[in-house]
NUBAGU-841495 format. One record per residue (C-alpha): x, y, z; residue number from 1; residue in one letter. Coordinates in nm, 3 decimals. Layout:
<rs>
R     east    north       up  seq  type
R        X        Y        Z  NUM     a
...
</rs>
This chain:
<rs>
R     east    north       up  seq  type
R   -0.747    4.246   -4.745    1     x
R   -1.088    4.352   -4.619    2     x
R   -1.241    4.224   -4.299    3     x
R   -1.484    3.928   -4.322    4     x
R   -1.852    4.023   -4.322    5     x
R   -2.003    4.106   -3.984    6     x
R   -2.266    3.838   -4.018    7     x
R   -1.991    3.573   -4.047    8     x
R   -1.812    3.710   -3.742    9     x
R   -2.141    3.715   -3.554   10     x
R   -2.222    3.359   -3.661   11     x
R   -1.887    3.224   -3.540   12     x
R   -1.902    3.420   -3.215   13     x
R   -2.249    3.280   -3.145   14     x
R   -2.135    2.921   -3.202   15     x
R   -1.755    2.891   -3.189   16     x
R   -1.781    2.519   -3.111   17     x
R   -1.951    2.453   -3.444   18     x
R   -1.693    2.674   -3.618   19     x
R   -1.407    2.464   -3.480   20     x
R   -1.575    2.143   -3.592   21     x
R   -1.639    2.283   -3.939   22     x
R   -1.305    2.445   -4.015   23     x
R   -1.091    2.182   -3.842   24     x
R   -1.287    1.866   -3.907   25     x
R   -0.970    1.695   -4.031   26     x
R   -0.817    1.752   -3.687   27     x
R   -1.121    1.611   -3.501   28     x
R   -1.111    1.249   -3.616   29     x
R   -1.239    1.112   -3.283   30     x
R   -1.569    1.192   -3.118   31     x
R   -1.505    1.511   -2.927   32     x
R   -1.526    1.485   -2.547   33     x
R   -1.776    1.682   -2.340   34     x
R   -1.512    1.915   -2.201   35     x
R   -1.432    2.056   -2.547   36     x
R   -1.740    2.276   -2.549   37     x
R   -1.675    2.422   -2.204   38     x
R   -1.311    2.497   -2.284   39     x
R   -1.386    2.646   -2.627   40     x
R   -1.658    2.873   -2.495   41     x
R   -1.419    3.008   -2.231   42     x
R   -1.143    3.059   -2.490   43     x
R   -1.385    3.265   -2.697   44     x
R   -1.509    3.466   -2.399   45     x
R   -1.324    3.796   -2.445   46     x
R   -1.461    3.927   -2.116   47     x
R   -1.242    3.660   -1.957   48     x
R   -0.888    3.786   -2.026   49     x
R   -0.688    3.513   -1.852   50     x
R   -0.757    3.143   -1.910   51     x
R   -0.547    2.846   -1.800   52     x
R   -0.598    2.498   -1.941   53     x
R   -0.446    2.215   -1.737   54     x
R   -0.564    1.921   -1.945   55     x
R   -0.413    1.572   -1.946   56     x
R   -0.140    1.474   -2.190   57     x
R   -0.293    1.422   -2.533   58     x
R   -0.615    1.601   -2.434   59     x
R   -0.581    1.844   -2.730   60     x
R   -0.517    2.155   -2.522   61     x
R   -0.253    2.285   -2.767   62     x
R   -0.469    2.189   -3.065   63     x
R   -0.768    2.383   -2.934   64     x
R   -0.560    2.694   -2.866   65     x
R   -0.396    2.679   -3.210   66     x
R   -0.736    2.657   -3.376   67     x
R   -0.872    2.947   -3.173   68     x
R   -0.567    3.163   -3.254   69     x
R   -0.615    3.086   -3.625   70     x
R   -0.983    3.186   -3.625   71     x
R   -0.909    3.495   -3.414   72     x
R   -0.663    3.601   -3.684   73     x
R   -0.895    3.517   -3.971   74     x
R   -1.172    3.727   -3.816   75     x
R   -0.938    4.011   -3.726   76     x
R   -1.029    3.975   -3.358   77     x
R   -0.658    4.005   -3.270   78     x
R   -0.378    4.208   -3.421   79     x
R   -0.058    4.068   -3.269   80     x
R   -0.031    3.721   -3.117   81     x
R    0.284    3.611   -2.937   82     x
R    0.317    3.231   -2.915   83     x
R    0.549    3.122   -2.633   84     x
R    0.698    2.775   -2.593   85     x
R    0.945    2.629   -2.343   86     x
R    1.212    2.743   -2.592   87     x
R    1.205    2.946   -2.910   88     x
R    1.221    2.630   -3.132   89     x
R    0.922    2.488   -2.944   90     x
R    0.733    2.814   -2.990   91     x
R    0.827    2.799   -3.358   92     x
R    0.681    2.447   -3.377   93     x
R    0.344    2.584   -3.268   94     x
R    0.373    2.863   -3.525   95     x
R    0.456    2.606   -3.797   96     x
R    0.136    2.415   -3.716   97     x
R   -0.065    2.739   -3.740   98     x
R    0.101    2.837   -4.069   99     x
R    0.024    2.494   -4.213  100     x
R   -0.349    2.550   -4.159  101     x
R   -0.336    2.886   -4.337  102     x
R   -0.149    2.722   -4.625  103     x
R   -0.352    2.403   -4.670  104     x
R   -0.690    2.420   -4.494  105     x
R   -0.931    2.440   -4.791  106     x
R   -1.228    2.550   -4.583  107     x
R   -1.032    2.837   -4.433  108     x
R   -0.911    2.937   -4.780  109     x
R   -1.263    2.912   -4.927  110     x
R   -1.411    3.138   -4.659  111     x
R   -1.126    3.379   -4.581  112     x
R   -0.910    3.358   -4.891  113     x
R   -0.536    3.312   -4.920  114     x
R   -0.414    3.474   -4.601  115     x
R   -0.032    3.420   -4.586  116     x
R    0.141    3.754   -4.631  117     x
R    0.488    3.876   -4.725  118     x
R    0.647    3.781   -4.391  119     x
R    0.626    3.403   -4.356  120     x
R    0.930    3.288   -4.165  121     x
R    1.049    3.059   -3.885  122     x
R    0.941    3.280   -3.595  123     x
R    0.715    3.540   -3.765  124     x
R    0.408    3.501   -3.983  125     x
R    0.211    3.800   -4.116  126     x
R   -0.136    3.763   -4.263  127     x
R   -0.261    3.980   -4.546  128     x
R   -0.506    4.138   -4.300  129     x
R   -0.200    4.260   -4.101  130     x
R   -0.243    4.012   -3.814  131     x
R    0.105    3.908   -3.693  132     x
R    0.200    3.581   -3.519  133     x
R    0.541    3.570   -3.350  134     x
R    0.711    3.273   -3.178  135     x
R    0.915    3.321   -2.863  136     x
R    1.076    3.107   -2.596  137     x
R    0.994    3.153   -2.232  138     x
R    1.229    3.403   -2.062  139     x
R    1.304    3.573   -2.394  140     x
R    1.253    3.946   -2.377  141     x
R    0.998    4.126   -2.590  142     x
R    0.991    4.455   -2.407  143     x
R    0.871    4.722   -2.642  144     x
R    0.754    4.466   -2.897  145     x
R    0.530    4.628   -3.160  146     x
R    0.373    4.541   -3.491  147     x
R    0.329    4.874   -3.662  148     x
R    0.176    5.069   -3.373  149     x
R    0.021    4.761   -3.212  150     x
R    0.152    4.596   -2.899  151     x
R    0.074    4.223   -2.851  152     x
R   -0.293    4.176   -2.773  153     x
R   -0.288    3.796   -2.746  154     x
R   -0.042    3.584   -2.550  155     x
R   -0.052    3.210   -2.616  156     x
R    0.157    3.019   -2.359  157     x
R    0.196    2.653   -2.452  158     x
R    0.369    2.408   -2.212  159     x
R    0.633    2.662   -2.122  160     x
R    0.756    2.461   -1.820  161     x
R    0.946    2.133   -1.828  162     x
R    1.094    1.897   -1.568  163     x
R    1.440    2.015   -1.670  164     x
R    1.363    2.386   -1.641  165     x
R    1.195    2.347   -1.303  166     x
R    1.512    2.277   -1.104  167     x
R    1.555    2.053   -0.804  168     x
R    1.361    2.268   -0.560  169     x
R    1.108    2.403   -0.810  170     x
R    1.279    2.740   -0.832  171     x
R    1.215    2.740   -1.209  172     x
R    0.845    2.793   -1.141  173     x
R    0.916    3.121   -0.966  174     x
R    1.137    3.234   -1.254  175     x
R    0.866    3.159   -1.513  176     x
R    0.598    3.330   -1.305  177     x
R    0.822    3.632   -1.261  178     x
R    0.880    3.644   -1.640  179     x
R    0.504    3.629   -1.708  180     x
R    0.428    3.902   -1.456  181     x
R    0.721    4.138   -1.521  182     x
R    0.807    4.082   -1.889  183     x
R    0.526    3.923   -2.087  184     x
R    0.215    4.085   -1.944  185     x
R    0.357    4.441   -1.922  186     x
R    0.460    4.412   -2.289  187     x
R    0.097    4.359   -2.396  188     x
R   -0.156    4.615   -2.511  189     x
R   -0.293    4.801   -2.209  190     x
R   -0.653    4.815   -2.331  191     x
R   -0.688    4.463   -2.470  192     x
R   -0.515    4.153   -2.334  193     x
R   -0.613    3.797   -2.418  194     x
R   -0.395    3.543   -2.239  195     x
R   -0.449    3.175   -2.305  196     x
R   -0.222    2.921   -2.137  197     x
R   -0.197    2.544   -2.186  198     x
R    0.012    2.372   -1.921  199     x
R    0.118    2.049   -1.756  200     x
R    0.182    2.085   -1.381  201     x
R    0.534    1.946   -1.371  202     x
R    0.593    2.058   -1.013  203     x
R    0.383    2.190   -0.723  204     x
R    0.572    2.518   -0.754  205     x
R    0.520    2.544   -1.129  206     x
R    0.394    2.880   -1.251  207     x
R    0.073    2.720   -1.381  208     x
R   -0.002    2.575   -1.037  209     x
R    0.055    2.911   -0.873  210     x
R   -0.161    3.090   -1.131  211     x
R   -0.442    2.836   -1.093  212     x
R   -0.482    2.951   -0.733  213     x
R   -0.533    3.313   -0.836  214     x
R   -0.903    3.402   -0.873  215     x
R   -0.827    3.636   -1.164  216     x
R   -0.748    3.329   -1.376  217     x
R   -1.017    3.095   -1.505  218     x
R   -0.871    2.746   -1.480  219     x
R   -0.977    2.419   -1.637  220     x
R   -0.819    2.118   -1.466  221     x
R   -0.924    1.807   -1.656  222     x
R   -0.763    1.470   -1.568  223     x
R   -0.784    1.176   -1.805  224     x
R   -1.036    1.011   -1.574  225     x
R   -1.223    1.115   -1.262  226     x
R   -1.477    0.989   -1.011  227     x
R   -1.823    1.145   -1.048  228     x
R   -1.991    1.260   -0.726  229     x
R   -2.122    0.972   -0.515  230     x
R   -1.961    0.713   -0.741  231     x
R   -1.677    0.471   -0.682  232     x
R   -1.641    0.397   -1.054  233     x
R   -1.423    0.638   -1.256  234     x
R   -1.513    0.764   -1.602  235     x
R   -1.283    0.863   -1.883  236     x
R   -1.269    1.229   -1.984  237     x
R   -1.238    1.118   -2.348  238     x
R   -1.350    0.758   -2.383  239     x
R   -1.319    0.750   -2.762  240     x
R   -0.947    0.828   -2.756  241     x
R   -0.850    0.737   -2.398  242     x
R   -1.063    0.436   -2.291  243     x
R   -1.082    0.398   -1.915  244     x
R   -0.958    0.039   -1.928  245     x
R   -0.647    0.143   -2.120  246     x
R   -0.570    0.430   -1.884  247     x
R   -0.605    0.215   -1.573  248     x
R   -0.372   -0.040   -1.734  249     x
R   -0.125    0.238   -1.810  250     x
R   -0.149    0.363   -1.451  251     x
R   -0.065    0.014   -1.323  252     x
R    0.234   -0.002   -1.557  253     x
R    0.364    0.335   -1.438  254     x
R    0.321    0.227   -1.075  255     x
R    0.502   -0.103   -1.132  256     x
R    0.796    0.092   -1.266  257     x
R    0.791    0.336   -0.974  258     x
R    0.658    0.620   -1.190  259     x
R    0.324    0.696   -1.026  260     x
R    0.420    1.063   -0.991  261     x
R    0.485    1.090   -1.362  262     x
R    0.146    0.938   -1.443  263     x
R   -0.026    1.177   -1.201  264     x
R    0.161    1.469   -1.354  265     x
R    0.093    1.388   -1.718  266     x
R   -0.253    1.236   -1.700  267     x
R   -0.416    1.345   -1.373  268     x
R   -0.287    1.704   -1.373  269     x
R   -0.131    1.659   -1.030  270     x
R    0.227    1.732   -0.935  271     x
R    0.400    1.643   -0.614  272     x
R    0.692    1.818   -0.454  273     x
R    1.000    1.604   -0.396  274     x
R    1.004    1.732   -0.037  275     x
R    0.670    1.566    0.027  276     x
R    0.828    1.227   -0.033  277     x
R    0.828    1.033    0.287  278     x
R    1.159    0.866    0.218  279     x
R    1.495    1.014    0.135  280     x
R    1.600    0.657    0.050  281     x
R    1.360    0.497   -0.198  282     x
R    1.513    0.154   -0.250  283     x
R    1.553   -0.141   -0.017  284     x
R    1.867   -0.358   -0.032  285     x
R    1.831   -0.718   -0.149  286     x
R    2.037   -1.000    0.002  287     x
R    1.954   -1.329   -0.168  288     x
R    2.196   -1.517    0.061  289     x
R    1.952   -1.492    0.353  290     x
R    1.764   -1.812    0.440  291     x
R    1.461   -1.850    0.661  292     x
R    1.491   -2.068    0.971  293     x
R    1.326   -2.019    1.311  294     x
R    1.340   -1.642    1.344  295     x
R    1.018   -1.497    1.488  296     x
R    0.823   -1.431    1.170  297     x
R    0.508   -1.230    1.110  298     x
R    0.262   -1.202    0.826  299     x
R    0.076   -0.875    0.783  300     x
R   -0.239   -0.874    0.569  301     x
R   -0.401   -0.547    0.463  302     x
R   -0.727   -0.663    0.301  303     x
R   -0.887   -0.464    0.022  304     x
R   -1.264   -0.430    0.046  305     x
R   -1.339   -0.498   -0.322  306     x
R   -1.173   -0.660   -0.622  307     x
R   -1.254   -0.399   -0.888  308     x
R   -0.970   -0.299   -1.117  309     x
R   -0.969    0.042   -0.952  310     x
R   -0.958   -0.099   -0.598  311     x
R   -0.664   -0.111   -0.367  312     x
R   -0.484   -0.442   -0.360  313     x
R   -0.472   -0.676   -0.063  314     x
R   -0.119   -0.627    0.067  315     x
R    0.091   -0.911    0.214  316     x
R    0.427   -0.884    0.391  317     x
R    0.616   -1.170    0.559  318     x
R    0.907   -1.049    0.772  319     x
R    1.138   -1.167    1.051  320     x
R    1.328   -0.997    1.329  321     x
R    1.692   -1.088    1.372  322     x
R    2.003   -0.894    1.476  323     x
R    1.809   -0.566    1.510  324     x
R    1.699   -0.591    1.148  325     x
R    1.382   -0.677    0.965  326     x
R    1.419   -0.932    0.689  327     x
R    1.136   -0.928    0.437  328     x
R    1.078   -1.274    0.287  329     x
R    0.768   -1.190    0.085  330     x
R    0.594   -0.866   -0.010  331     x
R    0.324   -0.844   -0.273  332     x
R   -0.031   -0.729   -0.342  333     x
R   -0.319   -0.892   -0.526  334     x
R   -0.676   -0.821   -0.625  335     x
R   -0.793   -1.099   -0.393  336     x
R   -1.137   -1.217   -0.294  337     x
R   -1.184   -1.337    0.066  338     x
R   -1.127   -1.697   -0.043  339     x
R   -0.799   -1.594   -0.208  340     x
R   -0.690   -1.408    0.106  341     x
R   -0.756   -1.717    0.319  342     x
R   -0.570   -1.941    0.076  343     x
R   -0.269   -1.706    0.078  344     x
R   -0.266   -1.693    0.459  345     x
R   -0.252   -2.073    0.487  346     x
R    0.008   -2.099    0.210  347     x
R    0.237   -1.844    0.370  348     x
R    0.190   -1.999    0.715  349     x
R    0.289   -2.342    0.583  350     x
R    0.592   -2.192    0.411  351     x
R    0.720   -1.970    0.695  352     x
R    0.579   -2.118    1.020  353     x
R    0.445   -1.777    1.119  354     x
R    0.473   -1.657    1.478  355     x
R    0.195   -1.402    1.435  356     x
R   -0.053   -1.325    1.158  357     x
R   -0.172   -0.966    1.179  358     x
R   -0.484   -0.871    0.984  359     x
R   -0.637   -0.524    0.983  360     x
R   -0.932   -0.551    1.219  361     x
R   -1.193   -0.400    0.987  362     x
R   -1.117   -0.639    0.704  363     x
R   -1.077   -0.931    0.944  364     x
R   -1.409   -0.881    1.117  365     x
R   -1.602   -0.780    0.807  366     x
R   -1.534   -1.067    0.572  367     x
R   -1.231   -1.280    0.663  368     x
R   -1.265   -1.399    1.022  369     x
R   -1.559   -1.638    1.001  370     x
R   -1.453   -1.823    0.682  371     x
R   -1.097   -1.830    0.818  372     x
R   -1.216   -2.004    1.136  373     x
R   -1.411   -2.255    0.930  374     x
R   -1.107   -2.325    0.718  375     x
R   -0.889   -2.373    1.028  376     x
R   -1.131   -2.640    1.152  377     x
R   -1.147   -2.804    0.811  378     x
R   -0.768   -2.819    0.778  379     x
R   -0.712   -2.895    1.146  380     x
R   -0.460   -2.609    1.143  381     x
R   -0.496   -2.325    1.392  382     x
R   -0.338   -1.990    1.314  383     x
R   -0.184   -1.728    1.550  384     x
R   -0.414   -1.443    1.445  385     x
R   -0.386   -1.089    1.580  386     x
R   -0.641   -0.822    1.480  387     x
R   -0.466   -0.496    1.395  388     x
R   -0.618   -0.153    1.448  389     x
R   -0.613    0.047    1.126  390     x
R   -0.419    0.375    1.153  391     x
R   -0.609    0.703    1.158  392     x
R   -0.370    0.859    0.907  393     x
R   -0.244    0.601    0.662  394     x
R    0.019    0.824    0.503  395     x
R    0.170    0.925    0.836  396     x
R    0.162    0.561    0.942  397     x
R    0.363    0.462    0.636  398     x
R    0.602    0.753    0.690  399     x
R    0.694    0.597    1.025  400     x
R    0.912    0.355    0.825  401     x
R    1.153    0.640    0.747  402     x
R    1.417    0.568    1.017  403     x
R    1.420    0.194    0.941  404     x
R    1.465    0.251    0.569  405     x
R    1.721    0.527    0.608  406     x
R    1.916    0.322    0.861  407     x
R    1.926    0.018    0.632  408     x
R    1.735   -0.187    0.889  409     x
R    1.500   -0.343    0.634  410     x
R    1.649   -0.599    0.396  411     x
R    1.472   -0.798    0.124  412     x
R    1.557   -1.166    0.097  413     x
R    1.448   -1.159   -0.267  414     x
R    1.335   -0.891   -0.513  415     x
R    0.991   -0.753   -0.425  416     x
R    0.912   -0.526   -0.722  417     x
R    0.568   -0.416   -0.599  418     x
R    0.705   -0.303   -0.265  419     x
R    1.000   -0.126   -0.427  420     x
R    0.771    0.052   -0.675  421     x
R    0.531    0.163   -0.401  422     x
R    0.824    0.296   -0.198  423     x
R    0.942    0.501   -0.496  424     x
R    0.589    0.621   -0.577  425     x
R    0.468    0.706   -0.227  426     x
R    0.250    0.895   -0.154  427     x
R    0.121    0.862   -0.510  428     x
R   -0.023    0.538   -0.643  429     x
R   -0.122    0.227   -0.451  430     x
R    0.038    0.175   -0.109  431     x
R   -0.121   -0.146    0.025  432     x
R    0.202   -0.348    0.044  433     x
R    0.390   -0.053    0.190  434     x
R    0.113   -0.011    0.447  435     x
R    0.146   -0.377    0.544  436     x
R    0.521   -0.328    0.590  437     x
R    0.454   -0.033    0.823  438     x
R    0.283   -0.269    1.069  439     x
R    0.591   -0.491    1.100  440     x
R    0.787   -0.280    1.355  441     x
R    0.478   -0.277    1.576  442     x
R    0.480   -0.658    1.573  443     x
R    0.830   -0.683    1.723  444     x
R    0.791   -0.968    1.972  445     x
R    1.009   -0.834    2.255  446     x
R    1.244   -1.004    2.501  447     x
R    1.194   -1.384    2.500  448     x
R    1.104   -1.548    2.830  449     x
R    1.334   -1.843    2.756  450     x
R    1.685   -1.790    2.627  451     x
R    1.902   -2.023    2.426  452     x
R    1.650   -2.261    2.271  453     x
R    1.816   -2.388    1.953  454     x
R    1.558   -2.530    1.713  455     x
R    1.831   -2.678    1.496  456     x
R    1.946   -2.897    1.788  457     x
R    1.629   -2.929    1.992  458     x
R    1.369   -3.017    1.732  459     x
R    1.270   -3.385    1.734  460     x
R    1.135   -3.584    1.441  461     x
R    0.880   -3.830    1.578  462     x
R    0.959   -4.100    1.324  463     x
R    1.314   -4.108    1.458  464     x
R    1.206   -4.163    1.819  465     x
R    1.150   -4.534    1.754  466     x
R    1.012   -4.737    2.047  467     x
R    0.976   -4.423    2.258  468     x
R    0.690   -4.302    2.044  469     x
R    0.504   -4.628    2.068  470     x
R    0.573   -4.742    2.424  471     x
R    0.621   -4.435    2.641  472     x
R    0.305   -4.286    2.794  473     x
R    0.233   -3.917    2.758  474     x
R    0.108   -3.656    2.994  475     x
R   -0.126   -3.383    2.871  476     x
R   -0.170   -3.028    2.995  477     x
R   -0.446   -2.778    2.929  478     x
R   -0.455   -2.404    2.995  479     x
R   -0.720   -2.154    2.898  480     x
R   -0.844   -1.800    2.910  481     x
R   -1.195   -1.679    2.844  482     x
R   -1.114   -1.653    2.471  483     x
R   -0.880   -1.943    2.392  484     x
R   -0.755   -2.281    2.508  485     x
R   -0.417   -2.450    2.472  486     x
R   -0.317   -2.812    2.507  487     x
R    0.020   -2.988    2.497  488     x
R    0.140   -3.346    2.516  489     x
R    0.473   -3.433    2.684  490     x
R    0.673   -3.752    2.711  491     x
R    1.009   -3.865    2.846  492     x
R    1.310   -4.057    2.719  493     x
R    1.634   -4.135    2.897  494     x
R    1.794   -3.843    2.720  495     x
R    1.531   -3.571    2.726  496     x
R    1.183   -3.446    2.795  497     x
R    0.992   -3.425    2.468  498     x
R    0.700   -3.198    2.388  499     x
R    0.513   -3.410    2.137  500     x
R    0.235   -3.173    2.035  501     x
R    0.080   -2.838    2.117  502     x
R   -0.205   -2.628    1.989  503     x
R   -0.401   -2.313    2.066  504     x
R   -0.768   -2.287    1.969  505     x
R   -0.975   -1.971    1.985  506     x
R   -1.311   -1.988    2.158  507     x
R   -1.488   -2.010    2.492  508     x
R   -1.352   -2.276    2.733  509     x
R   -1.663   -2.493    2.702  510     x
R   -1.584   -2.568    2.337  511     x
R   -1.216   -2.476    2.296  512     x
R   -1.081   -2.688    2.587  513     x
R   -1.222   -3.024    2.466  514     x
R   -1.128   -2.938    2.109  515     x
R   -0.766   -2.855    2.197  516     x
R   -0.723   -3.164    2.412  517     x
R   -0.880   -3.388    2.148  518     x
R   -0.648   -3.239    1.887  519     x
R   -0.325   -3.325    2.071  520     x
R   -0.456   -3.667    2.184  521     x
R   -0.525   -3.749    1.819  522     x
R   -0.177   -3.639    1.714  523     x
R    0.000   -3.832    1.989  524     x
R   -0.235   -4.132    2.028  525     x
R   -0.102   -4.237    2.369  526     x
R   -0.273   -4.285    2.704  527     x
R   -0.206   -4.036    2.981  528     x
R   -0.358   -3.806    3.239  529     x
R   -0.428   -3.432    3.222  530     x
R   -0.261   -3.149    3.413  531     x
R   -0.385   -2.791    3.444  532     x
R   -0.194   -2.488    3.576  533     x
R   -0.210   -2.436    3.949  534     x
R   -0.393   -2.105    3.913  535     x
R   -0.675   -2.275    3.724  536     x
R   -0.697   -2.553    3.981  537     x
R   -0.708   -2.314    4.279  538     x
R   -0.878   -2.002    4.144  539     x
R   -1.060   -2.126    3.836  540     x
R   -1.290   -1.845    3.720  541     x
R   -1.361   -1.988    3.376  542     x
R   -1.450   -2.348    3.462  543     x
R   -1.164   -2.538    3.294  544     x
R   -1.155   -2.816    3.553  545     x
R   -1.531   -2.859    3.529  546     x
R   -1.516   -2.879    3.151  547     x
R   -1.248   -3.147    3.170  548     x
R   -1.443   -3.349    3.426  549     x
R   -1.745   -3.332    3.197  550     x
R   -1.524   -3.499    2.936  551     x
R   -1.432   -3.783    3.175  552     x
R   -1.092   -3.641    3.265  553     x
R   -0.947   -3.604    3.617  554     x
R   -0.726   -3.297    3.597  555     x
R   -0.421   -3.279    3.821  556     x
R   -0.252   -2.970    3.958  557     x
R    0.049   -2.845    3.765  558     x
R    0.386   -2.724    3.889  559     x
R    0.455   -2.398    4.067  560     x
R    0.503   -2.140    3.784  561     x
R    0.815   -1.972    3.921  562     x
R    0.995   -2.300    3.987  563     x
R    0.865   -2.438    3.658  564     x
R    1.030   -2.160    3.457  565     x
R    1.363   -2.217    3.629  566     x
R    1.347   -2.591    3.566  567     x
R    1.240   -2.544    3.205  568     x
R    1.527   -2.301    3.142  569     x
R    1.766   -2.558    3.292  570     x
R    1.636   -2.823    3.053  571     x
R    1.688   -2.586    2.760  572     x
R    2.040   -2.497    2.874  573     x
R    2.131   -2.866    2.914  574     x
R    1.975   -2.949    2.573  575     x
R    1.743   -3.189    2.755  576     x
R    1.425   -3.040    2.616  577     x
R    1.318   -3.157    2.272  578     x
R    1.018   -3.029    2.077  579     x
R    0.859   -3.245    1.811  580     x
R    0.849   -3.100    1.463  581     x
R    0.470   -3.123    1.463  582     x
R    0.449   -2.910    1.781  583     x
R    0.490   -2.594    1.571  584     x
R    0.304   -2.374    1.821  585     x
R    0.559   -2.464    2.091  586     x
R    0.853   -2.413    1.854  587     x
R    0.723   -2.068    1.769  588     x
R    0.665   -1.987    2.135  589     x
R    1.024   -2.075    2.225  590     x
R    1.171   -1.885    1.929  591     x
R    1.002   -1.549    1.976  592     x
R    0.633   -1.594    2.042  593     x
R    0.657   -1.615    2.423  594     x
R    0.804   -1.282    2.529  595     x
R    0.796   -1.035    2.814  596     x
R    0.567   -0.737    2.810  597     x
R    0.712   -0.387    2.805  598     x
R    0.745   -0.390    3.184  599     x
R    0.987   -0.688    3.145  600     x
R    0.827   -0.860    3.446  601     x
R    0.535   -1.056    3.309  602     x
R    0.491   -1.233    2.975  603     x
R    0.269   -1.072    2.716  604     x
R   -0.090   -1.186    2.734  605     x
R   -0.140   -1.369    2.407  606     x
R   -0.195   -1.719    2.272  607     x
R    0.168   -1.817    2.333  608     x
R    0.143   -1.728    2.700  609     x
R   -0.164   -1.953    2.734  610     x
R    0.022   -2.232    2.558  611     x
R    0.336   -2.197    2.769  612     x
R    0.133   -2.197    3.091  613     x
R    0.030   -2.547    2.989  614     x
R    0.391   -2.640    2.912  615     x
R    0.515   -2.497    3.242  616     x
R    0.247   -2.687    3.431  617     x
R    0.352   -3.025    3.298  618     x
R    0.719   -3.029    3.193  619     x
R    0.870   -3.006    3.545  620     x
R    0.703   -3.338    3.628  621     x
R    0.953   -3.499    3.390  622     x
R    1.251   -3.285    3.483  623     x
R    1.397   -3.527    3.738  624     x
R    1.446   -3.855    3.554  625     x
R    1.589   -4.027    3.859  626     x
R    1.261   -3.996    4.047  627     x
R    1.061   -4.138    3.762  628     x
R    0.684   -4.094    3.760  629     x
R    0.586   -4.327    4.043  630     x
R    0.644   -4.065    4.309  631     x
R    0.399   -3.837    4.133  632     x
R    0.099   -4.070    4.135  633     x
R   -0.208   -4.008    4.350  634     x
R   -0.564   -4.136    4.366  635     x
R   -0.875   -3.923    4.316  636     x
R   -1.095   -4.011    4.621  637     x
R   -1.414   -3.936    4.426  638     x
R   -1.352   -4.155    4.123  639     x
R   -1.079   -4.387    4.247  640     x
R   -0.872   -4.312    3.937  641     x
R   -0.496   -4.283    3.958  642     x
R   -0.348   -3.963    3.822  643     x
R   -0.015   -3.777    3.806  644     x
R    0.061   -3.470    4.013  645     x
R    0.356   -3.248    4.096  646     x
R    0.246   -3.250    4.468  647     x
R    0.155   -3.610    4.564  648     x
R    0.196   -3.533    4.937  649     x
R   -0.094   -3.287    4.923  650     x
R   -0.327   -3.548    4.777  651     x
R   -0.204   -3.826    5.009  652     x
R   -0.256   -3.634    5.329  653     x
R   -0.521   -3.379    5.230  654     x
</rs>
């Protein structure tokens, strides 16, 4: 068969994109994406001998190469094309698709005639113009391969690497690369070599990944969607066939099933080495027999900045510390607005009586803190908030969970599928819930100041106190720092000293002190005087006593702190200290909130320390029931009012 006319060859070479659309219109049923033109022009650039296409799954990379190989043969631009698949049958599948076009494509037949020749088999197809196509499997030898006197002048490599062939450590990639460099390429014609490769990067050590780094190869890496420069909104590479919405939904599905790596591999042209996984154990044990009680419990919130479908989620983790283990009660992520975040914080606090609520500082200060404060006032519920400093390297921060996970020191109280999936996917996919979990070890409360408080035995229900609630007076105590104020109310029965209420309110003393005192007075609704810690009475640098006097109170001096702690511990040991159910701040302080700092000498400076300074100022006044309260009364010489004090002799004689 004679060669096609030169003007036809010239016409196709000048516009190969149009040629593909004309001859293979039946294969191009969707609107072609923009990248088709760039890829086709490079395929047809014979000054560019080596071309690698890493295009997402379904992106027509094999189709384009098949079409180009067909037209190359029709025009006589090649003489001997070797088609290589991951195995010989897979190479033969590509050859079958090419043969089908020669047999049935009417436009090809109209222009080039009936091209199938005498050899038309499973692995070899010869055209009447003496162009030969041969199918091979990767690693098969074709040393010395010739068609007549022609060595292969075109090598078409189509998805020659698979997960199975890659091996555990990616050693298969080196084998394939070695085969390309030492078997396939040396077998080709020395003067003319056209190598076209379509590949999925199934492993970071895959041959295609290694070749893509070599400047002698022209590489197209086209993911199914990407972010344009200076844009936070992704666009689909082929919207007509792969709508962005559908692909983002698919990505979420893969991530939920712990298959983020597979999605990245197939659709984003990214592969990740198993050794880069942070965790050699990628599942957390579940023990549904665990039940939440009064363990020190924290909530970590990692707020997302936006609620777009492509955004990170807001991650939530509720966890407790007990018996050198972390128990995770809740772990999830949502596309939450600030109002949703606030609602979730209050819901989880009501459910778990949280000791601390840690919120990443940036998100807290940017859009959560102010509405959260307003909501606390509206609900008359004050939360133990702690701003958390965001890590500089999020991935390394999450990797710090490795010893806890490997050691089995993190247990789920119920299935948490989002957390489990993110653990399996990491570092691919979303990691907001996993990031929240990474904060938990840093929230470990430390050594409690008071030992042995048993909330099951020492929690009082006010409705069961009977006449004591109605008839027994209370004594109030207030403590403060420059950023918060705490108030407690304490009463006495024949059996025990009872802490009736307690609260901590954030703010400057001028506003927080009256607010805290008013809060506990409203809860208790009993008459009684006010006590402040001795340090505030003697060396008051923030004006607490003055604030109280401005409210018509006559504050008394509290107990000596060192003696107070000893007496309070004695009350706990003797089960003579009761804490009302509504005094949740005090319950949390005694069950893990009030702890020693790392030096094990002084309590940590936090809201619970401020609260317990108020408790320690007032509770010892009730510790000796035999003395009653009469011996602790004194008269303020300025106002003439009677008040309670732990040192009546000082006021009588001073």
